[in-house]
C-alpha angles and dihedrals in degrees: 000000000000109000094194092058092053094047090049091048091050091051090051092048091050095047093047090050090051091051092051093052108098100184144026120243121246125261087255121039093224088063098054095100095048090046091052092050091050093045091052092050093047094047091050092048091046094050099039101035115017098039090049092056099262099127100178129099095246114113127171088354093302121114113230090002095176096040095089091052091047091050091050091049093047091050090052092050091050090054091047092050091057089059088060094045093252123137118214093206091060095052097038093066110112108220104159114118092001125124089255092057094042093051094059112116112256118237116233 
């Protein structure tokens, strides 16, 4: 058996599988469906509205059309984070370029 042929075939299989994959899974498996629904809505809004110069959040006559899907997905992720002992409120704090971030001692 030729080992080089098998390793080349495995690399091709892996790369073709990566190319076929159209989305990334969510942080938590229970949230995959809500993430996919939001991603579809966002991609459609981005392609049909934003990229055509319509830079508002109205899509198909509905204001913030994807916001409900985003909120549902975010709620699911927050629940999933709790299972891992993570707290959304702790990681959602924006510290870059704030006084808190600037006051950190600099390492030499």
